C-alpha positions in Angstrom: -0.1 -44.6 -28.8 0.8 -41.6 -26.7 -2.0 -39.6 -28.2 -4.5 -42.4 -27.3 -3.1 -42.6 -23.7 -3.6 -38.8 -23.3 -7.1 -39.1 -24.7 -7.9 -41.8 -22.1 -6.6 -39.7 -19.3 -8.7 -36.8 -20.4 -11.8 -38.9 -20.7 -11.3 -40.3 -17.3 -10.7 -36.9 -15.8 -13.8 -35.4 -17.6 -16.0 -38.3 -16.4 -14.9 -37.9 -12.8 -15.6 -34.2 -12.6 -18.6 -31.8 -12.9 -18.3 -29.1 -15.5 -17.8 -26.3 -12.9 -15.1 -28.3 -11.2 -13.2 -28.6 -14.5 -13.6 -24.8 -15.0 -12.1 -24.2 -11.6 -9.2 -26.6 -12.2 -8.4 -24.7 -15.5 -8.6 -21.3 -13.8 -6.3 -22.5 -11.1 -3.8 -23.8 -13.7 -3.9 -20.4 -15.5 -3.3 -18.6 -12.2 -0.3 -20.8 -11.5 1.1 -20.2 -14.9 0.6 -16.5 -14.6 2.4 -16.4 -11.3 5.4 -18.2 -13.0 5.7 -15.5 -15.7 7.7 -12.4 -14.4 5.7 -10.0 -16.6 2.3 -11.0 -15.0 3.5 -12.0 -11.5 3.5 -8.4 -10.0 0.1 -7.2 -11.3 -1.5 -10.5 -10.5 -0.1 -10.5 -7.0 -1.3 -6.9 -6.5 -4.8 -7.8 -7.8 -5.1 -10.7 -5.3 -3.9 -8.5 -2.4 -6.2 -5.6 -3.4 -9.3 -7.8 -3.3 -8.5 -9.1 0.2 -7.6 -5.8 1.9 -9.0 -5.0 5.4 -9.4 -1.7 7.1 -6.4 -0.8 9.4 -6.9 -0.7 13.2 -6.2 2.1 15.6 -3.2 1.5 17.9 -4.0 0.4 21.4 -0.9 2.0 22.8 -0.6 5.8 23.5 2.6 7.0 22.0 3.5 10.7 21.4 6.2 11.8 19.0 9.3 13.4 20.7 11.6 16.1 19.4 13.8 13.6 17.5 10.7 12.3 15.7 9.6 15.7 14.7 13.0 16.4 13.3 12.6 13.7 10.7 14.0 15.4 7.6 12.6 14.8 4.1 13.0 16.2 0.6 10.2 16.4 -1.9 10.7 15.8 -5.6 11.1 19.5 -6.3 14.1 19.6 -4.0 12.5 21.3 -1.1 13.8 20.1 2.3 11.4 19.9 5.2 11.0 18.1 8.5 8.0 16.7 10.2 7.7 19.6 12.6 6.8 21.8 9.7 3.7 19.7 9.1 2.5 20.1 12.7 -1.1 21.3 13.1 -2.8 18.8 10.8 -3.0 15.0 11.0 -0.2 13.3 9.0 -0.3 10.1 6.9 3.2 8.9 6.4 3.7 5.9 4.1 6.8 3.9 3.0 6.3 2.2 -0.3 8.0 1.1 -3.6 7.0 0.7 -7.2 8.2 -2.9 -7.2 6.2 -4.0 -4.2 2.8 -5.8 -5.0 1.2 -5.0 -1.6 2.1 -1.3 -2.1 0.6 -1.3 -5.6 -2.5 -3.1 -4.2 -3.3 -0.4 -1.6 -2.5 2.6 -3.8 -6.0 3.0 -5.3 -7.5 3.3 -1.8 -4.7 5.6 -0.7 -5.4 7.9 -3.7 -9.1 8.0 -2.8 -8.3 8.9 0.8 -5.9 11.6 -0.5 -8.6 12.9 -2.8 -11.0 13.2 0.2 -8.6 14.8 2.7 -5.6 16.4 0.9 -6.5 19.9 2.1 -7.1 18.8 5.7 -4.3 16.2 6.2 -0.6 16.2 5.4 0.2 13.1 3.2 3.9 12.0 3.0 4.8 9.1 0.6 8.4 8.0 0.9 10.3 5.8 -1.5 14.1 5.2 -1.7 13.9 4.7 -5.4 15.1 7.0 -8.1 12.6 9.9 -8.4 12.4 9.4 -12.2 11.3 5.8 -11.8 8.7 6.8 -9.2 7.3 9.7 -11.2 7.1 7.5 -14.3 5.2 4.9 -12.3 2.8 7.5 -10.9 2.1 9.1 -14.2 1.5 5.9 -16.0 -1.2 5.0 -13.4 -2.6 8.5 -13.0 -1.8 8.8 -9.3 -1.2 12.2 -7.7 0.4 11.9 -4.3 3.0 14.0 -2.4 6.3 12.2 -3.0 9.3 12.4 -0.7 12.8 10.9 -0.1 14.6 10.7 3.2 17.1 13.5 3.7 18.5 12.6 7.1 18.7 10.0 9.9 15.4 8.1 10.4 14.1 8.4 14.0 13.6 5.1 15.8 9.8 5.6 15.8 9.8 5.6 12.0 12.3 2.8 11.4 10.8 -0.2 9.6 12.1 -3.1 7.4 8.7 -3.8 5.9 6.9 -2.1 3.0 4.3 -0.8 2.9 4.3 0.6 6.4 2.0 3.5 7.3 1.9 5.8 10.2 -1.1 8.0 11.1 -0.3 10.9 13.5 -2.8 13.2 15.2 -2.5 17.0 15.2 -1.0 16.8 18.7 1.6 14.3 17.7 0.0 11.1 18.9 0.8 8.0 16.9 -2.8 6.9 16.2 -2.0 4.0 13.8 1.1 2.0 12.8 0.3 -0.5 10.0 2.7 -2.8 8.3 1.4 -4.4 5.2 -1.3 -3.3 2.8 -4.7 -2.1 4.0 -8.0 -0.6 2.7 -7.4 3.1 3.4 -10.7 4.4 2.2 -12.9 2.2 4.4 -15.8 3.7 6.3 -14.0 2.9 9.5 -10.9 4.9 8.3 -13.0 7.8 7.1 -14.7 8.0 10.6 -11.2 8.0 12.2 -9.9 10.7 9.8 -12.9 13.0 10.5 -12.4 12.5 14.2 -8.7 13.5 14.0 -9.5 16.5 11.9 -12.1 17.8 14.3 -9.8 17.6 17.3 -8.4 20.9 18.7 
């Protein structure tokens, strides 16, 4: 009886829908189920975000880093302590991220491509507060090669954020060119034009 009832429901559903509408309904159902499963939730979320990324926009405000900002102290994964002032003279891309963050994972391929284009002309600083072993394992598994840092002192107010990913783009002269919370498409044509402009500045 129950089997017959289910069959009737299916027949009515099939008769009321076009074939492409049925396919879309099933794809939507699969998507919902995948989002409910912890093992597939993070990669699926990252995939969706990655395919909807937009180019970041240049800041409309003119803000220059002050002495406290340049004293932002960092330590790389080899144990070398540095501060932002030692990176003066080249544009700087500073990014807060985490391995468990789907938007961070979504934007990483475009960040890696930007790094590949400009790593010798721009300082890249990728900051995570996770255990270095976890971050290195994550990067190696996905074949990313980015300069990794942890925070080694107080965070200046300019660089404080409660959102990841958050990215700052700083000119050679210390102007905060871009402040972006959330994921973005970092290898867009617009971004490449901006990077070339910053590199050519005296």
